[in-house]
N, C-alpha and C positions, 0 to 999 in steps of 0.2 A: 504494500500500500504506500501511497505517497507519503502521508504523514501518519503520524500516529494520531491524523489527521490528518483531520482534516489533516496526514501526512499522516493523521487522521488526515489525510487531508480532509477528511470529513470530520465532523465533530464527533467526539466520543467522550464518555465519562470514564476516565481511567483511574485506577488506583496505582499506587506505587508498586513496581515490580520488585520482588525479592531478589537480591543478587544471589548467585549460586550459593548454595548452602555454604555458609561462610565459616571460616575459622575466625577467631577473634572474640573479644569479650564485649558484650553489649554494654552501653553506657547505663548508668543508673536510671531506673524508670522515670524519675522525676526530672531528668535532664534531657530526655528524648522528646522532641516536639512532634506534634502532628505536622504533616507536610502537605501543602496544597500547591500544585503546580498547574498554572493556567497558561496554555499555549494558544495564542490567537493565530489565525491564518491570514497572512498578507496584510498585517497592520503596519503602517509606515512609522518610522522613527518620529516623524513630525506630526503624526496624527493624534498625539496625546499632549495635552497642555503643559505637563511638567517638563517635557523635552523641547518644546517649541513656543517661545513667547508670542509668536504671531499665529499660533494655531487658531483656526476659526471654528473648530469642532469642540463643543463642550464635552469634557471628559472628567467630571468632578470626582467620581469614585476612584478612577485610576490615579488622578492627581493626588487624592487623599492618601492612597497607598504609598505614593512617593514621599509625601509629607511625613508619614509615620514610619518610613523606612529608608532604604538606600536606593539611589538611582545610579545606574551604570551608564556611562556615556560611550563606551567602546566595547560592545558585546556582539560580535558577529555570530550568526548562526552557522552550522556546519554546511559546507558545500556538499553536493551529492553527486558530483561527476568530475572526471579529470578533464573534460573538454572545456576550452577557454570560456565560452559563454554559457556553459551549463551551470547555472547557479541556483537552480531550484533546490529546496531543502528536503531533507528526509527526517521526519520526527523520530523515526526509529533510531537514528543516530543520536538524537538528543537524549533519549532515555537510555540508550545503550552505551553511551560513553565512547563510541567509536565512529568516526566519520565514515560515511558510506563510500566504499570504494567501488566505482563502476565507470565504464566508458559510455554508458547510456546517458542521453540527455534528458529524456522525458521522465515523468513521474511513473511510479509503479502503482496502478490502481488495484483494487481488490480482486480484479480478475486475472492478475498476473501471479507469477510464482512467489511463494511466501519466503522471500530471502531472509526475513528475520527469524524464521524458525531455526536458523543456524544459531545456536546458543552463544557462539563466540561473538557473533555480530550484534546480538541483542542480549546483553547481560545487564538489564536495566535495574534501576533502583528497586523495582518491584520484586526483584529477586533477592532483595536484602532480607535476611532472616530477622530474628529477634522480635517477633510479635507485631510487626507493623501490618495492620489490616489494609489490604490494597484494593483500590477500585480504579477502574479505567472508565472514562466516559468517552465522548464522541470519537471522532476519527482517530484511528489508532496507528495506521502506517506500519504495523508490525508484519503485515502480510497475512494472507489467508487464502486457502483454496476453497472455492465455492462449489458445493454440490459434487458434480461428477468429475471434476478435474481442475488442474491449476490454471486453466485459461477459460475465459468466457467467450464462446464463439457463436456467432449467428450463422445458422445454416439455412434459414428461410425467414421470410417476413412474418411479423406478428409476434406477440409475447411468447408463444410456444416455440419460437424459432431459436431461442438461446439454449445452448448446449449445457444446461445446468439444471440440476434437480434441487430447487430451493427448499424442498421439504426436508432435505438432509442437512445435518449440521456442517458448518464450515470448519475446516481443519487449519491449524497453524495461526490462529488469532491470539489475542491477548491472554485468554485463559490458559493457553498452552505454554506461555512463557512467564507464568508467575502471578498473574492478576487473579484475585479472588472473585471479582465481579466485573462485568463489562456491559455497558449499554452505550449505544451510539450508532454511527454509520460506518461503512467499511473503508471509506477513503475520503477524498474531498467531496464536497457537496455537488460538484459537477461531474462526478464519476458514478457509473452504475455499479451495483444495483441501487435503485432509489427505494430504500427500506430501512427501518430501524432493526438493529441486531441486539439481542440480549443473550449474553453467555453463549455465543456461537450459533444462535439460530435467529432467523428473521422472525420478527413479531407478527408480520402479515406476509404471506407468500406473494411475491410479485406476479401479477397476472396481466399487466398492461405495459404498453410501450409508452415511455414518458421522456420529456425533456422540459427544461425550464429556461425562461429568458435570462440572459447573462446579467442584464440590468433593466428595470422597468423603463420603457420608452426608448430603448436603444436596440439596434439590430443585434442578432446573434443569439444562439441557443446553446445550452449545455449538450453533452453527448446524449444521444438518444439510446434508450435501452430499457430493460425490465424494471418495473416499479410497482410497489404496492398501491392498490387503488386509493387508499386514504392518505398516502404520503405526499406532503406538499413542502416545498423548500422553505416557505415562510414559517412553518411550524417547528423547524429543527432547533434553532437557537432557544426558543422558549422551552422546548422539551428537555434539552440538555441542562438548561439552568434549573428547571424544576427537579430533575433527577438528582443533580448535585446537591441541591438544598435538602431534599428528602433524605439523601444518604448521610449527609452530615448529621441530621437529626437522629437517624438510626444508630449512628456510631458514637453519639455524644456521651452517653453514660459510661461506656467502656473507656472512651478517651479520657474522661475526667478521672477515671479509676486507674489510670496508668497504663492503658493499652492504646498506644498512639496509632494513628492511621495515616495512609498516604493516598491522597486523591489526585489523580492525574486527569486534568480537564482540558483536552485539546478541543478548541472550538472550530466550527466550520466558518466562522465569520472573522473579518468582513470579506472573505473570499467570494468569488462568483459561485453560484448565482447570488447577486447582491439582492437580498430579499428581506428588507426590514418588515416587521409586523405592521399591520394597519395603523396601530396606535403610535408608531414611530415614523411613519411616512410623512415627509415634509417638515419634520421637527427641526432639522439643522438649518433650513433655509438655503442650503447649498445644492445638494443632489442626493440621490438614494444611497450612494456610498457613505456619505457623511452621516445620513440617518442611521445606517447599519452600524457605523462606529459608535454612535450614541447608544444604540441598543446593546452593543457589546459591553460598553461601559456600565450600563444598568445590570447586565448579567454578572459582572464582577462585583458590583455593589451588593447584589442579592446573596452572593456567596459569602462576602465579608459580613453582611448582616446576620447570616445564619451562624457563623462562627461566634459573633458577639452574643447572639440570643442564647446560645447554649454554653456560654462561659468558656469558650475554647480559644478565643482570640489571643490571649496572653501567651499561651503555649503552642501556638501554631506558626510555623514558618510558611509564609505565602510568597511564591515566586510568580511573577507575571512577565510574559514575553511574547514574541511572535516568531513564526518560522521563516519569514521573509520580509523584505520591505514591501511597500505598497505596490500592487499590480497596476499596470497601465489601464486595466479595465475600469479603474476608478474614475477615469476621465480627467487626467492631469490638466489638459488645456482649460477645461471649465473651472476646475478648482483653483488653478493658478490665477485665472481671470478674476476670481472672487477673493483673492488674497490668501489662499491656503495652499501650502506646499507640503504634501504628505512626506516628503523626504527631508524637510527642513532645509538646512544649508548644504546638504550632501547631493552629489551628482547621481543621476540615474534612478532606477526603480527596479522592481523585481525582474529577474532574468538578466540584469546587467552585472558586469563585474565591478561596477562602481559601488561606493559606500551606500548609496541609496538602495541598492539591491540586497545588501547583506547585513548592514548595521541595523539592529532592531532595538526596540525598547526592552529594558530589563530592570525590573523593580523587585526589591526583596524587603519584606517586612517581618520582623520577629521582635515584638515588644520586649524591651528590657535587655535585648541581646544585640540587635542591630540599631545603631544610633539613628534616631528619628531625624528626618530632614537632611540626611547626609548624601554626598555625591562621591562616586569613585570613578577616576579615569583609568583604573587598572584594566588592562586588556584581559577579558575573560571570554569564554565561548560557551554556547549552550551544551556542548558535550561535557562540560565540567560538572553538570548536575549530578551525574552518577557518583563520582568520587566525593563530592561534597556531602551527599546524603549518606554515603557509606561511613564517612568520618563522623557525621552527626549521630549515627546509631551504633558506632563502635564496631563496624563490620570490616573484615578484610576482603578486598576484592581479589578474585582469582587472577592468576598471572596471565591467563589467556583471554581476559575480558577487559573492556573499557580502557584499552591502552592509550587512548587519546585524552582521557579525562584527568583533570588535575583539580584537586579540591580548592575551592575559593573560600573556605570557611574562615581562614585567617583574615581575609579581606573584609568579610562581613563582621 
């Protein structure tokens, strides 16, 4: 899959992967935080107010996260190809601690080979032992084989023309590499199949051919393919948000009792299809992309509110970032004409080798441990998540995993 999301590229509710059964001594229970990792899809460095004084998109909840924690100014995401202009991200690399090695340019949708089933390539924090309850949400990007084979092939027209038996469980997804629970979609929201997946099974069997507009009022559609009859792009971000909030409530009592959790929440937004809910449409006064960013900010706020409501905020490390810079699908000319630059002062956008393509927002909040309102110019990478979490919980990473990951705990 492209992301774990939405690389995932689609959005999925993830929990932290346990790293391979580890040697090492766990930290004392009262020192191990819960971990919530939010990974947006194609959110530009300049799309959040805390990074861009001239940002025209209101992002009050993300900005508050920065005010209560640390903001990183130089946090590139892992590249996913050796080819010069191939700068799309792989979320699997983020949680696996190992940059994706490939000559391929394009993303790996859910219909392609499950490369992350190779435990060496995906030894994510979810594989960390020591009692962290792990959940994955939206797009996972860990790879999965759907139904009858590792590829999804159309051999005739119509929904029955896809060479997949969607009544069968998918193999090679998040549950197979350490997540206790998984709800979300298989890849980015512009990739088939268009259906929610829960613990390896579609919640509704795809019976229709579907595609969605890339952006309201603009030409272009997502890939056409099998979809569940009730699945609509506009419902995905609200569903992922709701599931994350519900899961935090379910784990709250155990977490307060010394059994921390890891929630991996890769969102499908603001990636295409740019699909803000009706109540968010037109809110920015800019365009649908900006509306979708505002709704993403609200999603983050709901997760933070759930932590506060259940008295978990003080002992929860929250990390917020994006898998790429802003995509040109956001309509840069229109946004620039209205005074907003998704890349802030940086050149380029997603799929460029310039900073606008790979320098992403990274905010970390851990009350009492990470200094509120602080800024770090230290070069870090999203692949450093794995080693950081391993150090947090006192786990020793296997020698054959996460070799690109360096703990940034000392910086925090």
